[in-house]
Each structure stands twice: as C-alpha cells, then as structure tokens.
N, C-alpha and C positions, 0 to 999 in steps of 0.2 A: 460113346466117345469119352475120352479122358484127356485132361490137360496135365501134362508133366512139366513141372517147374524144377529146375536144378540150379543150385548155386555152386559154382566151381571156381578153382583157381584160374586166373586169366590165361596163363601160358598153356593150359590144357584145352582151350577153346577149339583150336583147329582139329585136334584129334577127335574130340567129342562130336563136332559138327560133321566131319567126314564119316564117322561110324554111324551116326543117326541117318544121314542122307542115303547111305548104302542100303538101309533097310526099306527104302521106298518112301520115306517121309518127304512130303513135297515142299515143306518150308518150316523155318524156325524163326523165332524172334529172340534177339539177345539184347541185354541191357548191361551197361557198366554200372555196378552198384558198389557200395561200401558197407561193411558190417563186421561183426565178430561173433564168435560162438564161445566155445570153452577156452580157446587160447587167449581171449581177452586182449588181443593186440600184442604189442611188443614195445620195448624201450629203445630209443635211438639217442645218439649224442650228436648235437649240431653246435659247432663253435664252442665246444667245451661244456655246453649245458645239456643235461639229460632230460628228455621228455618222453611221454607215452603216446604212441600211435595206437589208439584203440579201435579205429575203424580201418580195416584192411580192404584193399581193392579186390573185388570179386566180379564174376560174370554170372548173370542170371539168364538161363536159357528157358524159353517157353515153347512148347510144342503140343499141338492137339492131334491126337491119333485115334484110330478106331480101337475099341476095347480089345480086339483080337491081338494086336501087336504091342500092347503096353509092356508086357514082361520083356520082350526082346529089346525094345527101346531103352527101358530102364537098365537092363543088363549091359547094353552098349555104353550107356553113360557111365555106369559104375566102373566098367573095365577101363575106359579111356580117361576118366577123370582121376583115377587112383594114383597116388604117389606113396601112400603109406605114412605120410606125415600128417600132423595135426592140421586141421583147416582144409581138408580135401573137399568138404562141402556137404550138401544135403540134397535129397530128391523128394519132392512132394507130388502126390498124385491126387487130382481132384476130378469129380464128375463134371461133365459139360452137358448142360441141358439142351442147348440149341446152338447151331453154328449157321451163319448166313454169309454168303459171299456178296458183298455190296454191288459189285459190277454187274453180275448176272442174275442175282436173286436166288441162286442155288442154295439149298439148305442141307444141313446135317452132313452126312458122309460125302455128298457131292460137293460140299463147300470146303472140305478139307482135302 
C-alpha cells in the first residue's frame, strides 16, 4: 500500500477528485493548507500600501491505495492539477505499513 499526498491549487480540486474516484479509489482526505515553493508568494497592494503574501492557499489531498494502482492515480492527479503555471503543486508517495478500519477492525487492503 502507498499513501499519495498531493498539494494542488484550490480551483483544481474538483477535477482531481473526480479523476481519482473514477479509478476506483474509495475515499480521499483533503485539507486546506497554506504554503509556498519556488514562487515565494506575491506582492499585493491594499489601500495604497504594498505587502508580500508569502503563504498561498493550497489544497492537500491524501489517498491510500494498493501499490498496483499508484501510477494510475499519480497520472490522474498530474493531468488534472496541471495548469502550466508556477505553483501547480507537488506529489509525494510514501509507503504505508498498516491500515486498520476502526469500525470493523479490517486491516490492510480490506481497510482501504
């Protein structure tokens, strides 16, 4: 099993979610987060004063899948989160040692 974490632009969430769920993924977790990468934020002017907004709004998607479909899920995220502009995001893939469904006690593949 693998955990896929993706940080994307907020307006791409619906496209990414729909694409991932079409692959048979049974659920995802999202969080509204703030951060910056190479773009280092941007400058804005408010009431005549210029200030730097260095933490930009992003969405973090987390999904645990069987190792067999990792590449398809990653490809779906890449295709649907892409805008071609700086700040499109990142994808991280981590190993999952164990998964347990609290309600039923199911483990590993049965739990995801």
